[in-house]
C-alpha positions as CSV (number, residue, x, y, z in Angstrom):
1,D,132.6,133.2,41.2
2,Q,130.4,130.5,40.2
3,R,133.4,128.9,38.2
4,T,135.6,129.1,41.1
5,E,137.2,125.0,41.4
6,I,140.1,126.2,43.7
7,L,139.2,128.1,47.1
8,I,142.2,129.4,49.2
9,L,141.4,130.2,52.5
10,G,143.5,132.2,55.0
11,S,142.6,132.9,58.8
12,F,141.7,136.5,59.3
13,P,143.3,139.6,57.4
14,S,146.3,141.3,59.1
15,E,146.1,144.8,60.4
16,A,147.8,146.0,57.2
17,S,145.2,144.2,55.2
18,L,142.4,145.6,56.8
19,A,143.7,149.2,56.6
20,K,144.1,148.6,52.9
21,G,140.9,147.0,52.2
22,Q,142.9,144.2,50.2
23,Y,143.5,140.6,51.2
24,Y,147.4,139.8,51.7
25,G,147.9,143.8,51.9
26,H,150.9,143.6,54.3
27,P,154.3,144.4,51.7
28,K,156.2,141.7,53.4
29,N,153.6,138.9,53.1
30,Q,154.5,136.4,50.0
31,F,150.9,135.4,49.1
32,W,151.0,137.3,45.9
33,R,154.4,136.1,44.9
34,L,153.7,132.7,45.7
35,V,150.6,132.4,43.8
36,G,151.6,134.3,41.0
37,H,154.6,131.6,40.3
38,V,151.9,129.2,40.7
39,V,149.4,130.8,37.9
40,G,152.5,132.1,36.0
41,A,151.4,135.4,36.2
42,P,153.6,138.4,37.9
43,L,150.7,138.9,40.8
44,D,153.2,141.2,43.0
45,E,153.5,143.7,40.3
46,M,149.8,143.8,39.4
47,R,147.3,146.5,41.1
48,Y,144.7,144.7,43.4
49,E,142.1,144.4,40.9
50,G,143.9,142.8,38.5
51,R,145.4,140.3,40.7
52,L,141.6,139.3,41.7
53,R,140.8,139.1,38.1
54,T,143.4,136.8,37.4
55,L,142.6,134.7,40.3
56,L,139.2,134.6,39.0
57,A,140.2,133.7,35.4
58,H,142.4,130.6,37.0
59,H,139.0,129.7,38.9
60,I,140.7,130.4,42.0
61,G,138.7,132.1,44.9
62,L,139.9,133.7,47.9
63,W,138.6,134.1,51.1
64,D,139.1,133.8,54.9
65,V,137.9,131.1,57.7
66,I,137.1,133.9,59.8
67,G,134.4,136.4,59.6
68,E,134.6,138.3,62.9
69,C,137.2,137.9,66.0
70,E,138.8,139.8,68.4
71,R,142.5,140.2,68.1
72,A,145.4,142.3,69.6
73,G,147.8,142.6,66.5
74,S,148.1,140.6,63.5
75,L,149.3,137.1,64.9
76,D,146.8,134.1,64.5
77,S,148.2,133.2,67.9
78,N,146.1,136.2,69.2
79,I,143.0,135.3,67.9
80,R,139.9,135.1,70.4
81,N,136.2,135.1,70.1
82,V,135.7,133.5,66.6
83,R,133.0,133.5,64.4
84,H,133.6,131.3,61.0
85,N,132.2,132.4,57.4
86,D,129.4,130.5,56.4
87,F,130.8,127.9,54.2
88,D,127.3,126.1,53.4
89,R,126.2,129.0,51.6
90,V,129.3,129.2,49.8
91,I,129.6,125.7,48.4
92,G,125.8,126.1,47.6
93,I,126.8,128.9,45.3
94,V,130.0,127.3,44.0
95,K,129.0,123.8,42.6
96,K,132.6,123.6,40.8
97,L,134.5,123.5,43.9
98,R,137.0,120.7,44.2
99,R,139.9,121.9,45.8
100,V,140.9,124.0,49.1
101,C,143.9,125.1,50.1
102,F,144.6,126.5,53.5
103,N,147.0,129.4,54.2
104,G,148.6,128.1,57.4
105,K,147.6,125.9,60.2
106,T,145.1,128.1,61.8
107,A,143.0,128.3,58.9
108,G,143.3,124.2,58.2
109,K,141.7,123.8,61.5
110,L,138.3,123.7,59.2
111,E,140.0,121.2,56.8
112,P,137.5,118.5,58.1
113,L,134.5,120.7,57.5
114,F,135.6,120.5,53.4
115,I,136.7,116.8,53.5
116,E,133.1,115.9,54.7
117,R,131.8,117.8,51.4
118,G,134.2,116.1,49.3
119,C,136.7,118.4,48.8
120,E,140.2,117.5,48.5
121,T,142.2,119.9,50.7
122,V,145.5,121.1,51.1
123,I,147.0,123.0,54.3
124,L,149.9,124.8,53.3
125,P,152.6,126.8,55.0
126,S,151.6,130.2,56.0
127,S,152.4,132.9,53.6
128,S,152.7,135.7,56.3
129,P,156.0,137.1,57.1
130,A,156.1,135.6,60.6
131,N,156.6,132.2,58.9
132,T,160.1,132.3,58.4
133,L,160.5,129.2,56.2
134,H,162.3,130.3,52.7
135,F,160.6,131.2,50.2
136,E,161.5,128.2,47.7
137,A,160.4,126.0,50.7
138,K,157.0,127.6,50.5
139,L,156.8,127.8,47.1
140,D,157.5,124.0,46.8
141,A,154.4,123.6,48.6
142,W,152.4,126.3,47.2
143,R,152.6,124.3,43.9
144,Q,150.1,122.0,44.9
145,V,147.2,124.9,44.8
146,M,146.9,123.8,41.0
147,P,148.0,120.3,40.6
148,L,149.6,119.3,37.0
149,Q,146.5,117.0,36.5
150,R,142.9,117.6,38.1
151,A,142.1,115.5,40.8
152,T,139.4,112.8,39.9
153,G,139.0,111.6,43.4
154,A,137.7,113.7,46.2
155,G,137.9,114.1,49.8
156,R,141.8,113.6,49.8
157,S,143.7,115.5,52.3
158,R,147.3,116.4,51.5
159,R,149.9,118.2,53.8
160,A,152.5,120.3,52.7
């Protein structure tokens, strides 16, 4: 919504997510658990609508960099014929957007677009079960979603 200050961008929903009509719908994806730790709420235990309300209450928006593509299976490496989402429209609506966090390297390929628009950016390790990094290591990086103090400088990039 218009109060969004932090935008988390994935690449494109998995087959499980598309089937459920929910972001991060695969039961082994660690997204809701990771973000729950970051915002201090048990998102992984909530119903989907409650998860979304909690994100918005923390001024966090959620979307994907890819609007349409062809893909066999759910791996990002299989993505072909990409059409990206319209971020100029989003940036025009979400005037308070300060930080864009990319869930994995595929989503992070659009980082320069947001740096050009003055956003602080962070490329995070993917929450996907295909990323075998231990949960604690992912969580350490994902804590960057909500910095302890709101950053005043724009256009800075950080890598996890």
